[in-house]
N, CA, C and O atoms as a Tripos MOL2 file, in Angstrom:
@<TRIPOS>MOLECULE
protein
  284   283    71     0     0
PROTEIN
NO_CHARGES

@<TRIPOS>ATOM
      1 N         -10.9260    5.1540  -17.7220 N.3       1 MET1
      2 CA        -10.7480    6.6290  -16.8120 C.3       1 MET1
      3 C          -9.4410    6.1980  -16.1790 C.2       1 MET1
      4 O          -8.9460    5.0940  -15.9570 O.2       1 MET1
      5 N          -9.0430    7.4740  -15.9580 N.am      2 ARG2
      6 CA         -7.8010    7.7820  -15.6440 C.3       2 ARG2
      7 C          -7.8580    8.6580  -14.3410 C.2       2 ARG2
      8 O          -8.5870    9.6430  -14.2190 O.2       2 ARG2
      9 N          -6.8760    8.1100  -13.2440 N.am      3 ALA3
     10 CA         -7.2230    8.6780  -11.9540 C.3       3 ALA3
     11 C          -5.6200    9.2310  -11.5880 C.2       3 ALA3
     12 O          -4.7070    9.1550  -12.4100 O.2       3 ALA3
     13 N          -5.5010    9.6540  -10.5530 N.am      4 VAL4
     14 CA         -4.2880    9.6900   -9.2610 C.3       4 VAL4
     15 C          -4.6050    9.2370   -8.2700 C.2       4 VAL4
     16 O          -5.6370    9.4430   -7.6310 O.2       4 VAL4
     17 N          -3.2880    8.2220   -7.9270 N.am      5 VAL5
     18 CA         -3.8560    7.6990   -6.7350 C.3       5 VAL5
     19 C          -3.1200    8.6600   -5.4750 C.2       5 VAL5
     20 O          -1.9530    8.9720   -5.2390 O.2       5 VAL5
     21 N          -4.4950    8.9610   -4.7800 N.am      6 ASP6
     22 CA         -4.6160   10.0750   -3.4350 C.3       6 ASP6
     23 C          -3.8460    9.3550   -2.2450 C.2       6 ASP6
     24 O          -3.0070   10.0130   -1.6300 O.2       6 ASP6
     25 N          -4.0480    8.2750   -1.9560 N.am      7 GLY7
     26 CA         -3.6120    7.6530   -0.6550 C.3       7 GLY7
     27 C          -4.0690    6.1580   -0.4770 C.2       7 GLY7
     28 O          -4.5310    5.5850   -1.4630 O.2       7 GLY7
     29 N          -3.9740    5.5370    0.6440 N.am      8 PHE8
     30 CA         -4.2280    4.3630    0.8100 C.3       8 PHE8
     31 C          -4.6240    4.5310    2.2860 C.2       8 PHE8
     32 O          -4.2990    5.4670    3.0170 O.2       8 PHE8
     33 N          -5.3590    3.4970    2.5890 N.am      9 GLU9
     34 CA         -5.9740    3.2010    3.7890 C.3       9 GLU9
     35 C          -6.1000    1.5670    4.0850 C.2       9 GLU9
     36 O          -7.1180    1.0150    3.6670 O.2       9 GLU9
     37 N          -5.2700    0.9030    4.6740 N.am     10 GLY10
     38 CA         -5.2700   -0.3340    4.8320 C.3      10 GLY10
     39 C          -5.3030   -1.2470    3.4490 C.2      10 GLY10
     40 O          -4.4070   -1.3720    2.6140 O.2      10 GLY10
     41 N          -6.3810   -1.7340    3.4690 N.am     11 ASP11
     42 CA         -6.4390   -2.9700    1.8050 C.3      11 ASP11
     43 C          -7.0280   -1.6000    0.8020 C.2      11 ASP11
     44 O          -7.1170   -1.8910   -0.3910 O.2      11 ASP11
     45 N          -7.3370   -0.4850    1.0890 N.am     12 LYS12
     46 CA         -8.1100    0.1600    0.1300 C.3      12 LYS12
     47 C          -7.5540    1.4210   -0.2040 C.2      12 LYS12
     48 O          -7.4030    2.2560    0.6880 O.2      12 LYS12
     49 N          -7.0770    1.7790   -1.9230 N.am     13 ALA13
     50 CA         -6.9260    3.0680   -2.4180 C.3      13 ALA13
     51 C          -7.7010    3.8610   -2.5230 C.2      13 ALA13
     52 O          -8.8310    3.4760   -2.8260 O.2      13 ALA13
     53 N          -7.4590    5.3770   -2.3180 N.am     14 ARG14
     54 CA         -8.3350    6.3220   -2.7750 C.3      14 ARG14
     55 C          -7.6850    7.0520   -4.1400 C.2      14 ARG14
     56 O          -6.5690    7.5530   -4.2710 O.2      14 ARG14
     57 N          -8.6430    6.9490   -4.9870 N.am     15 LEU15
     58 CA         -8.2780    7.5920   -6.3180 C.3      15 LEU15
     59 C          -8.8830    9.0290   -6.7830 C.2      15 LEU15
     60 O          -9.9370    9.3760   -6.2500 O.2      15 LEU15
     61 N          -8.5240    9.5380   -7.3550 N.am     16 GLU16
     62 CA         -9.1480   10.9690   -7.9060 C.3      16 GLU16
     63 C          -9.1520   11.2920   -9.4080 C.2      16 GLU16
     64 O          -8.2300   11.7340  -10.0950 O.2      16 GLU16
     65 N         -10.1210   11.0410   -9.6760 N.am     17 GLU17
     66 CA        -10.3840   11.1120  -11.0280 C.3      17 GLU17
     67 C         -10.1720   12.3200  -11.8880 C.2      17 GLU17
     68 O         -10.7930   13.3700  -11.7180 O.2      17 GLU17
     69 N          -9.2290   12.1220  -12.8600 N.am     18 LEU18
     70 CA         -8.7380   13.4760  -13.7340 C.3      18 LEU18
     71 C          -9.8670   13.7540  -14.6360 C.2      18 LEU18
     72 O         -10.5710   12.9950  -15.3010 O.2      18 LEU18
     73 N          -9.8630   15.2800  -14.4650 N.am     19 GLY19
     74 CA        -11.1660   15.9080  -15.2380 C.3      19 GLY19
     75 C         -12.3590   16.2740  -13.9170 C.2      19 GLY19
     76 O         -12.7510   17.3900  -13.5760 O.2      19 GLY19
     77 N         -12.6870   15.1490  -13.4410 N.am     20 THR20
     78 CA        -13.8130   15.1590  -12.5450 C.3      20 THR20
     79 C         -13.5580   15.6820  -11.2000 C.2      20 THR20
     80 O         -14.2520   16.4930  -10.5870 O.2      20 THR20
     81 N         -12.2510   14.9980  -10.7380 N.am     21 LYS21
     82 CA        -11.9750   15.0960   -9.3820 C.3      21 LYS21
     83 C         -12.8290   14.3420   -8.3450 C.2      21 LYS21
     84 O         -12.7670   14.4380   -7.1190 O.2      21 LYS21
     85 N         -13.5460   13.6600   -9.0100 N.am     22 LYS22
     86 CA        -14.5040   12.5880   -8.2110 C.3      22 LYS22
     87 C         -13.6610   11.4230   -7.5390 C.2      22 LYS22
     88 O         -12.9480   10.6280   -8.1510 O.2      22 LYS22
     89 N         -13.8680   11.4660   -6.1770 N.am     23 LEU23
     90 CA        -13.0100   10.3750   -5.2130 C.3      23 LEU23
     91 C         -13.5180    8.9770   -5.6640 C.2      23 LEU23
     92 O         -14.7090    8.7920   -5.9160 O.2      23 LEU23
     93 N         -12.6290    8.0490   -5.7550 N.am     24 ILE24
     94 CA        -13.1940    6.9100   -6.2410 C.3      24 ILE24
     95 C         -12.2590    5.7930   -5.0900 C.2      24 ILE24
     96 O         -11.0470    5.9140   -4.9100 O.2      24 ILE24
     97 N         -13.0290    4.8510   -4.4800 N.am     25 VAL25
     98 CA        -12.2240    3.9980   -3.6960 C.3      25 VAL25
     99 C         -12.1260    2.4220   -4.0710 C.2      25 VAL25
    100 O         -13.0990    1.6670   -4.0850 O.2      25 VAL25
    101 N         -11.0500    2.1220   -4.3150 N.am     26 VAL26
    102 CA        -10.5410    0.7320   -4.8430 C.3      26 VAL26
    103 C          -9.6490   -0.2870   -3.9580 C.2      26 VAL26
    104 O          -8.7660    0.0370   -3.1640 O.2      26 VAL26
    105 N         -10.0890   -1.6150   -4.2840 N.am     27 SER27
    106 CA         -9.1760   -2.4500   -3.4560 C.3      27 SER27
    107 C          -7.5250   -2.1700   -4.2340 C.2      27 SER27
    108 O          -7.1820   -2.1340   -5.4150 O.2      27 SER27
    109 N          -6.7740   -2.0070   -2.9520 N.am     28 ARG28
    110 CA         -5.1720   -1.6570   -3.0480 C.3      28 ARG28
    111 C          -4.8860   -3.0540   -4.1000 C.2      28 ARG28
    112 O          -4.1090   -2.7690   -5.0120 O.2      28 ARG28
    113 N          -5.1810   -3.9160   -4.1110 N.am     29 ARG29
    114 CA         -4.7590   -5.1690   -4.9470 C.3      29 ARG29
    115 C          -5.1980   -5.2800   -6.1940 C.2      29 ARG29
    116 O          -5.0410   -6.3430   -6.7950 O.2      29 ARG29
    117 N          -5.8610   -4.1240   -6.8220 N.am     30 SER30
    118 CA         -6.4830   -4.1270   -7.9250 C.3      30 SER30
    119 C          -5.6990   -3.0600   -8.9650 C.2      30 SER30
    120 O          -5.9960   -2.7680  -10.1230 O.2      30 SER30
    121 N          -4.7030   -2.6330   -8.2100 N.am     31 LEU31
    122 CA         -3.4550   -1.4780   -8.7140 C.3      31 LEU31
    123 C          -2.3700   -2.1550   -8.8080 C.2      31 LEU31
    124 O          -2.0700   -3.1340   -8.1250 O.2      31 LEU31
    125 N          -1.6050   -1.5450   -9.8510 N.am     32 PRO32
    126 CA          0.0100   -2.4240  -10.0340 C.3      32 PRO32
    127 C           0.6660   -2.2700   -8.7720 C.2      32 PRO32
    128 O           0.5280   -1.2660   -8.0720 O.2      32 PRO32
    129 N           1.5110   -3.4370   -8.4190 N.am     33 LYS33
    130 CA          2.3500   -3.2850   -7.1510 C.3      33 LYS33
    131 C           3.0640   -2.1540   -6.8660 C.2      33 LYS33
    132 O           3.2850   -1.7390   -5.7280 O.2      33 LYS33
    133 N           3.4500   -1.6190   -7.9560 N.am     34 ASN34
    134 CA          4.4630   -0.1910   -7.9120 C.3      34 ASN34
    135 C           3.7270    1.0900   -7.8950 C.2      34 ASN34
    136 O           4.3650    2.1410   -7.8420 O.2      34 ASN34
    137 N           2.2590    1.0860   -7.9430 N.am     35 ALA35
    138 CA          1.7500    2.2690   -7.7060 C.3      35 ALA35
    139 C           1.8400    2.9120   -6.3420 C.2      35 ALA35
    140 O           1.5470    2.2470   -5.3490 O.2      35 ALA35
    141 N           2.1530    3.9250   -6.2600 N.am     36 GLY36
    142 CA          2.0550    4.9380   -4.9210 C.3      36 GLY36
    143 C           1.2230    6.0080   -5.0970 C.2      36 GLY36
    144 O           0.5750    6.2370   -6.1180 O.2      36 GLY36
    145 N           1.2510    6.8770   -3.7640 N.am     37 GLU37
    146 CA          0.6860    7.9830   -4.1830 C.3      37 GLU37
    147 C           1.1630    9.0710   -5.0320 C.2      37 GLU37
    148 O           2.3240    9.4700   -4.9490 O.2      37 GLU37
    149 N           0.2600    9.5980   -5.8960 N.am     38 GLY38
    150 CA          0.6350   10.4700   -6.9090 C.3      38 GLY38
    151 C           0.7890    9.9360   -8.4980 C.2      38 GLY38
    152 O           0.9490   10.5530   -9.5500 O.2      38 GLY38
    153 N           0.6750    8.6150   -8.2100 N.am     39 SER39
    154 CA          0.8990    7.2360   -9.5580 C.3      39 SER39
    155 C          -0.4790    7.7990  -10.2100 C.2      39 SER39
    156 O          -1.4640    8.1610   -9.5660 O.2      39 SER39
    157 N          -0.3270    7.7960  -11.7500 N.am     40 VAL40
    158 CA         -1.4350    7.8830  -12.6910 C.3      40 VAL40
    159 C          -1.9030    6.6800  -13.0120 C.2      40 VAL40
    160 O          -0.9370    5.9700  -13.2890 O.2      40 VAL40
    161 N          -2.8880    6.1070  -13.1110 N.am     41 VAL41
    162 CA         -3.4650    4.9130  -13.1660 C.3      41 VAL41
    163 C          -4.6830    4.9780  -14.3300 C.2      41 VAL41
    164 O          -5.5060    5.8910  -14.2670 O.2      41 VAL41
    165 N          -4.7540    4.0200  -15.3350 N.am     42 ASP42
    166 CA         -5.9320    4.0820  -16.0800 C.3      42 ASP42
    167 C          -6.2670    2.5960  -16.1800 C.2      42 ASP42
    168 O          -5.4700    1.6590  -16.1600 O.2      42 ASP42
    169 N          -7.5500    2.5560  -16.2880 N.am     43 ASP43
    170 CA         -8.2000    1.3690  -16.2080 C.3      43 ASP43
    171 C          -9.2700    0.8310  -17.9970 C.2      43 ASP43
    172 O         -10.0730   -0.0590  -18.2750 O.2      43 ASP43
    173 N          -8.6810    1.8900  -18.6890 N.am     44 ALA44
    174 CA         -8.8230    1.5120  -19.8880 C.3      44 ALA44
    175 C          -9.1620    0.1910  -20.5920 C.2      44 ALA44
    176 O         -10.1810   -0.1100  -21.2140 O.2      44 ALA44
    177 N          -7.9910   -0.5620  -20.3240 N.am     45 ALA45
    178 CA         -7.7390   -2.0350  -20.8560 C.3      45 ALA45
    179 C          -8.6630   -3.0130  -19.8980 C.2      45 ALA45
    180 O          -8.7270   -4.1950  -20.2360 O.2      45 ALA45
    181 N          -9.3300   -2.6160  -18.8060 N.am     46 GLY46
    182 CA         -9.9510   -3.4320  -18.0300 C.3      46 GLY46
    183 C          -9.5010   -3.4880  -16.7960 C.2      46 GLY46
    184 O         -10.3780   -3.6990  -15.9590 O.2      46 GLY46
    185 N          -8.1370   -3.3370  -16.2960 N.am     47 THR47
    186 CA         -7.5260   -3.5320  -15.2790 C.3      47 THR47
    187 C          -6.7910   -2.3870  -15.2290 C.2      47 THR47
    188 O          -6.6450   -1.7080  -16.2450 O.2      47 THR47
    189 N          -6.1780   -1.9940  -13.9040 N.am     48 TRP48
    190 CA         -5.6790   -0.4660  -13.5790 C.3      48 TRP48
    191 C          -3.8830   -0.8500  -13.9950 C.2      48 TRP48
    192 O          -3.1450   -1.7840  -13.6800 O.2      48 TRP48
    193 N          -3.7440    0.0660  -14.6220 N.am     49 GLN49
    194 CA         -2.2080    0.1350  -15.3830 C.3      49 GLN49
    195 C          -1.7390    1.5240  -15.0430 C.2      49 GLN49
    196 O          -2.5890    2.3880  -14.8290 O.2      49 GLN49
    197 N          -0.4990    1.8000  -14.9780 N.am     50 LEU50
    198 CA          0.2740    2.7450  -14.8250 C.3      50 LEU50
    199 C           0.2860    3.5660  -16.0060 C.2      50 LEU50
    200 O           0.6140    3.0480  -17.0740 O.2      50 LEU50
    201 N          -0.0560    4.8790  -15.9430 N.am     51 ASP51
    202 CA          0.2720    5.6450  -16.8780 C.3      51 ASP51
    203 C           1.3270    6.4900  -16.8060 C.2      51 ASP51
    204 O           1.0080    7.6320  -16.4740 O.2      51 ASP51
    205 N           2.5660    6.2930  -17.0240 N.am     52 ASN52
    206 CA          3.9780    6.6880  -16.6730 C.3      52 ASN52
    207 C           4.0860    8.1770  -17.4590 C.2      52 ASN52
    208 O           4.7000    9.1210  -16.9610 O.2      52 ASN52
    209 N           3.5220    8.2330  -18.5250 N.am     53 ASP53
    210 CA          3.3710    9.5330  -19.6340 C.3      53 ASP53
    211 C           3.0320   10.4590  -18.7830 C.2      53 ASP53
    212 O           3.7440   11.3870  -18.3990 O.2      53 ASP53
    213 N           1.7770   10.1870  -18.4280 N.am     54 GLU54
    214 CA          0.8340   11.2890  -17.8100 C.3      54 GLU54
    215 C           1.3710   11.6540  -16.4190 C.2      54 GLU54
    216 O           1.2780   12.8270  -16.0580 O.2      54 GLU54
    217 N           1.7880   10.9670  -15.8130 N.am     55 ALA55
    218 CA          2.3120   11.0580  -14.1640 C.3      55 ALA55
    219 C           3.7470   11.9490  -14.3200 C.2      55 ALA55
    220 O           4.2520   12.6990  -13.4850 O.2      55 ALA55
    221 N           4.2630   11.5800  -15.7830 N.am     56 ALA56
    222 CA          5.7440   12.6360  -16.0990 C.3      56 ALA56
    223 C           5.3800   13.9850  -16.3340 C.2      56 ALA56
    224 O           6.1160   14.8740  -15.9050 O.2      56 ALA56
    225 N           4.3290   14.2620  -16.9670 N.am     57 ARG57
    226 CA          3.7140   15.3790  -17.5880 C.3      57 ARG57
    227 C           3.1700   16.4070  -16.5100 C.2      57 ARG57
    228 O           3.3170   17.6280  -16.4600 O.2      57 ARG57
    229 N           2.4230   15.4440  -15.5710 N.am     58 ARG58
    230 CA          1.7860   16.5200  -14.2760 C.3      58 ARG58
    231 C           3.1230   16.7330  -13.2210 C.2      58 ARG58
    232 O           3.1490   17.7730  -12.5630 O.2      58 ARG58
    233 N           3.9470   15.9920  -13.1070 N.am     59 ARG59
    234 CA          5.2320   16.3150  -12.5320 C.3      59 ARG59
    235 C           5.9600   17.6750  -12.9190 C.2      59 ARG59
    236 O           6.2210   18.6960  -12.2820 O.2      59 ARG59
    237 N           6.1730   17.2770  -14.1860 N.am     60 LYS60
    238 CA          6.6670   18.6230  -15.1890 C.3      60 LYS60
    239 C           5.9190   19.8000  -15.0250 C.2      60 LYS60
    240 O           6.5670   20.8310  -14.8440 O.2      60 LYS60
    241 N           4.5980   19.8720  -15.0530 N.am     61 LEU61
    242 CA          3.8560   21.1190  -14.8710 C.3      61 LEU61
    243 C           3.9870   21.4130  -13.4670 C.2      61 LEU61
    244 O           4.3460   22.5900  -13.4820 O.2      61 LEU61
    245 N           3.9140   21.0590  -12.2870 N.am     62 ALA62
    246 CA          3.9420   20.6830  -11.0800 C.3      62 ALA62
    247 C           5.2780   21.4680  -11.0780 C.2      62 ALA62
    248 O           5.2620   22.5930  -10.5780 O.2      62 ALA62
    249 N           6.3280   21.0230  -11.5450 N.am     63 SER63
    250 CA          7.7640   21.8110  -11.0840 C.3      63 SER63
    251 C           7.8000   23.4090  -11.7690 C.2      63 SER63
    252 O           8.3900   24.4160  -11.3780 O.2      63 SER63
    253 N           6.8780   23.1760  -12.9980 N.am     64 GLU64
    254 CA          7.2730   24.6090  -13.6390 C.3      64 GLU64
    255 C           6.4690   25.4220  -12.9180 C.2      64 GLU64
    256 O           6.9070   26.5700  -12.9760 O.2      64 GLU64
    257 N           5.2190   25.3190  -12.0840 N.am     65 LEU65
    258 CA          4.6510   26.0620  -11.4340 C.3      65 LEU65
    259 C           5.5050   26.6160  -10.1580 C.2      65 LEU65
    260 O           5.7000   27.8150   -9.9580 O.2      65 LEU65
    261 N           6.0150   25.4960   -9.2740 N.am     66 VAL66
    262 CA          7.0580   26.1240   -8.3660 C.3      66 VAL66
    263 C           7.7980   27.1040   -8.5680 C.2      66 VAL66
    264 O           7.9930   28.0820   -7.8460 O.2      66 VAL66
    265 N           8.4550   26.7030  -10.1200 N.am     67 SER67
    266 CA          9.7410   27.4990  -10.3480 C.3      67 SER67
    267 C           9.2680   28.7790  -10.5990 C.2      67 SER67
    268 O           9.9230   29.7170  -10.1430 O.2      67 SER67
    269 N           7.9880   29.0630  -11.4030 N.am     68 SER68
    270 CA          7.6100   30.3190  -11.5720 C.3      68 SER68
    271 C           6.9180   31.2080  -10.3800 C.2      68 SER68
    272 O           6.8070   32.4260  -10.5200 O.2      68 SER68
    273 N           6.4780   30.5640   -9.2500 N.am     69 LEU69
    274 CA          6.3160   31.2570   -8.0460 C.3      69 LEU69
    275 C           7.3720   31.4620   -7.2790 C.2      69 LEU69
    276 O           7.2520   32.3400   -6.4250 O.2      69 LEU69
    277 N           8.5510   30.7920   -7.3620 N.am     70 LEU70
    278 CA          9.8190   31.2930   -6.5430 C.3      70 LEU70
    279 C          10.7620   32.3060   -7.3110 C.2      70 LEU70
    280 O          11.8680   32.6480   -6.8920 O.2      70 LEU70
    281 N          10.1690   32.7530   -8.5220 N.am     71 LYS71
    282 CA         11.1100   33.6470   -9.2500 C.3      71 LYS71
    283 C          10.8270   35.0660   -8.5010 C.2      71 LYS71
    284 O          11.4410   36.0770   -8.8420 O.2      71 LYS71
@<TRIPOS>BOND
     1     1     2 1
     2     2     3 1
     3     3     4 2
     4     3     5 am
     5     5     6 1
     6     6     7 1
     7     7     8 2
     8     7     9 am
     9     9    10 1
    10    10    11 1
    11    11    12 2
    12    11    13 am
    13    13    14 1
    14    14    15 1
    15    15    16 2
    16    15    17 am
    17    17    18 1
    18    18    19 1
    19    19    20 2
    20    19    21 am
    21    21    22 1
    22    22    23 1
    23    23    24 2
    24    23    25 am
    25    25    26 1
    26    26    27 1
    27    27    28 2
    28    27    29 am
    29    29    30 1
    30    30    31 1
    31    31    32 2
    32    31    33 am
    33    33    34 1
    34    34    35 1
    35    35    36 2
    36    35    37 am
    37    37    38 1
    38    38    39 1
    39    39    40 2
    40    39    41 am
    41    41    42 1
    42    42    43 1
    43    43    44 2
    44    43    45 am
    45    45    46 1
    46    46    47 1
    47    47    48 2
    48    47    49 am
    49    49    50 1
    50    50    51 1
    51    51    52 2
    52    51    53 am
    53    53    54 1
    54    54    55 1
    55    55    56 2
    56    55    57 am
    57    57    58 1
    58    58    59 1
    59    59    60 2
    60    59    61 am
    61    61    62 1
    62    62    63 1
    63    63    64 2
    64    63    65 am
    65    65    66 1
    66    66    67 1
    67    67    68 2
    68    67    69 am
    69    69    70 1
    70    70    71 1
    71    71    72 2
    72    71    73 am
    73    73    74 1
    74    74    75 1
    75    75    76 2
    76    75    77 am
    77    77    78 1
    78    78    79 1
    79    79    80 2
    80    79    81 am
    81    81    82 1
    82    82    83 1
    83    83    84 2
    84    83    85 am
    85    85    86 1
    86    86    87 1
    87    87    88 2
    88    87    89 am
    89    89    90 1
    90    90    91 1
    91    91    92 2
    92    91    93 am
    93    93    94 1
    94    94    95 1
    95    95    96 2
    96    95    97 am
    97    97    98 1
    98    98    99 1
    99    99   100 2
   100    99   101 am
   101   101   102 1
   102   102   103 1
   103   103   104 2
   104   103   105 am
   105   105   106 1
   106   106   107 1
   107   107   108 2
   108   107   109 am
   109   109   110 1
   110   110   111 1
   111   111   112 2
   112   111   113 am
   113   113   114 1
   114   114   115 1
   115   115   116 2
   116   115   117 am
   117   117   118 1
   118   118   119 1
   119   119   120 2
   120   119   121 am
   121   121   122 1
   122   122   123 1
   123   123   124 2
   124   123   125 am
   125   125   126 1
   126   126   127 1
   127   127   128 2
   128   127   129 am
   129   129   130 1
   130   130   131 1
   131   131   132 2
   132   131   133 am
   133   133   134 1
   134   134   135 1
   135   135   136 2
   136   135   137 am
   137   137   138 1
   138   138   139 1
   139   139   140 2
   140   139   141 am
   141   141   142 1
   142   142   143 1
   143   143   144 2
   144   143   145 am
   145   145   146 1
   146   146   147 1
   147   147   148 2
   148   147   149 am
   149   149   150 1
   150   150   151 1
   151   151   152 2
   152   151   153 am
   153   153   154 1
   154   154   155 1
   155   155   156 2
   156   155   157 am
   157   157   158 1
   158   158   159 1
   159   159   160 2
   160   159   161 am
   161   161   162 1
   162   162   163 1
   163   163   164 2
   164   163   165 am
   165   165   166 1
   166   166   167 1
   167   167   168 2
   168   167   169 am
   169   169   170 1
   170   170   171 1
   171   171   172 2
   172   171   173 am
   173   173   174 1
   174   174   175 1
   175   175   176 2
   176   175   177 am
   177   177   178 1
   178   178   179 1
   179   179   180 2
   180   179   181 am
   181   181   182 1
   182   182   183 1
   183   183   184 2
   184   183   185 am
   185   185   186 1
   186   186   187 1
   187   187   188 2
   188   187   189 am
   189   189   190 1
   190   190   191 1
   191   191   192 2
   192   191   193 am
   193   193   194 1
   194   194   195 1
   195   195   196 2
   196   195   197 am
   197   197   198 1
   198   198   199 1
   199   199   200 2
   200   199   201 am
   201   201   202 1
   202   202   203 1
   203   203   204 2
   204   203   205 am
   205   205   206 1
   206   206   207 1
   207   207   208 2
   208   207   209 am
   209   209   210 1
   210   210   211 1
   211   211   212 2
   212   211   213 am
   213   213   214 1
   214   214   215 1
   215   215   216 2
   216   215   217 am
   217   217   218 1
   218   218   219 1
   219   219   220 2
   220   219   221 am
   221   221   222 1
   222   222   223 1
   223   223   224 2
   224   223   225 am
   225   225   226 1
   226   226   227 1
   227   227   228 2
   228   227   229 am
   229   229   230 1
   230   230   231 1
   231   231   232 2
   232   231   233 am
   233   233   234 1
   234   234   235 1
   235   235   236 2
   236   235   237 am
   237   237   238 1
   238   238   239 1
   239   239   240 2
   240   239   241 am
   241   241   242 1
   242   242   243 1
   243   243   244 2
   244   243   245 am
   245   245   246 1
   246   246   247 1
   247   247   248 2
   248   247   249 am
   249   249   250 1
   250   250   251 1
   251   251   252 2
   252   251   253 am
   253   253   254 1
   254   254   255 1
   255   255   256 2
   256   255   257 am
   257   257   258 1
   258   258   259 1
   259   259   260 2
   260   259   261 am
   261   261   262 1
   262   262   263 1
   263   263   264 2
   264   263   265 am
   265   265   266 1
   266   266   267 1
   267   267   268 2
   268   267   269 am
   269   269   270 1
   270   270   271 1
   271   271   272 2
   272   271   273 am
   273   273   274 1
   274   274   275 1
   275   275   276 2
   276   275   277 am
   277   277   278 1
   278   278   279 1
   279   279   280 2
   280   279   281 am
   281   281   282 1
   282   282   283 1
   283   283   284 2
@<TRIPOS>SUBSTRUCTURE
     1 MET1         2 RESIDUE 1 A MET
     2 ARG2         6 RESIDUE 1 A ARG
     3 ALA3        10 RESIDUE 1 A ALA
     4 VAL4        14 RESIDUE 1 A VAL
     5 VAL5        18 RESIDUE 1 A VAL
     6 ASP6        22 RESIDUE 1 A ASP
     7 GLY7        26 RESIDUE 1 A GLY
     8 PHE8        30 RESIDUE 1 A PHE
     9 GLU9        34 RESIDUE 1 A GLU
    10 GLY10       38 RESIDUE 1 A GLY
    11 ASP11       42 RESIDUE 1 A ASP
    12 LYS12       46 RESIDUE 1 A LYS
    13 ALA13       50 RESIDUE 1 A ALA
    14 ARG14       54 RESIDUE 1 A ARG
    15 LEU15       58 RESIDUE 1 A LEU
    16 GLU16       62 RESIDUE 1 A GLU
    17 GLU17       66 RESIDUE 1 A GLU
    18 LEU18       70 RESIDUE 1 A LEU
    19 GLY19       74 RESIDUE 1 A GLY
    20 THR20       78 RESIDUE 1 A THR
    21 LYS21       82 RESIDUE 1 A LYS
    22 LYS22       86 RESIDUE 1 A LYS
    23 LEU23       90 RESIDUE 1 A LEU
    24 ILE24       94 RESIDUE 1 A ILE
    25 VAL25       98 RESIDUE 1 A VAL
    26 VAL26      102 RESIDUE 1 A VAL
    27 SER27      106 RESIDUE 1 A SER
    28 ARG28      110 RESIDUE 1 A ARG
    29 ARG29      114 RESIDUE 1 A ARG
    30 SER30      118 RESIDUE 1 A SER
    31 LEU31      122 RESIDUE 1 A LEU
    32 PRO32      126 RESIDUE 1 A PRO
    33 LYS33      130 RESIDUE 1 A LYS
    34 ASN34      134 RESIDUE 1 A ASN
    35 ALA35      138 RESIDUE 1 A ALA
    36 GLY36      142 RESIDUE 1 A GLY
    37 GLU37      146 RESIDUE 1 A GLU
    38 GLY38      150 RESIDUE 1 A GLY
    39 SER39      154 RESIDUE 1 A SER
    40 VAL40      158 RESIDUE 1 A VAL
    41 VAL41      162 RESIDUE 1 A VAL
    42 ASP42      166 RESIDUE 1 A ASP
    43 ASP43      170 RESIDUE 1 A ASP
    44 ALA44      174 RESIDUE 1 A ALA
    45 ALA45      178 RESIDUE 1 A ALA
    46 GLY46      182 RESIDUE 1 A GLY
    47 THR47      186 RESIDUE 1 A THR
    48 TRP48      190 RESIDUE 1 A TRP
    49 GLN49      194 RESIDUE 1 A GLN
    50 LEU50      198 RESIDUE 1 A LEU
    51 ASP51      202 RESIDUE 1 A ASP
    52 ASN52      206 RESIDUE 1 A ASN
    53 ASP53      210 RESIDUE 1 A ASP
    54 GLU54      214 RESIDUE 1 A GLU
    55 ALA55      218 RESIDUE 1 A ALA
    56 ALA56      222 RESIDUE 1 A ALA
    57 ARG57      226 RESIDUE 1 A ARG
    58 ARG58      230 RESIDUE 1 A ARG
    59 ARG59      234 RESIDUE 1 A ARG
    60 LYS60      238 RESIDUE 1 A LYS
    61 LEU61      242 RESIDUE 1 A LEU
    62 ALA62      246 RESIDUE 1 A ALA
    63 SER63      250 RESIDUE 1 A SER
    64 GLU64      254 RESIDUE 1 A GLU
    65 LEU65      258 RESIDUE 1 A LEU
    66 VAL66      262 RESIDUE 1 A VAL
    67 SER67      266 RESIDUE 1 A SER
    68 SER68      270 RESIDUE 1 A SER
    69 LEU69      274 RESIDUE 1 A LEU
    70 LEU70      278 RESIDUE 1 A LEU
    71 LYS71      282 RESIDUE 1 A LYS
């Protein structure tokens, strides 16, 4: 499952599952140490790992959207 890190509250992390937008709460310690708000994480291998390619794709789409709105 791939999800975006929505935020942190104490030792918990809120994730939003990609595709369903379902909110999930996990232990902050279960995420990679360098995961932050907006990071894309994937647990397909059994542990949460960063998906930097998907995060870059999403940032590019957001940037293009903002650019198109400001024209």
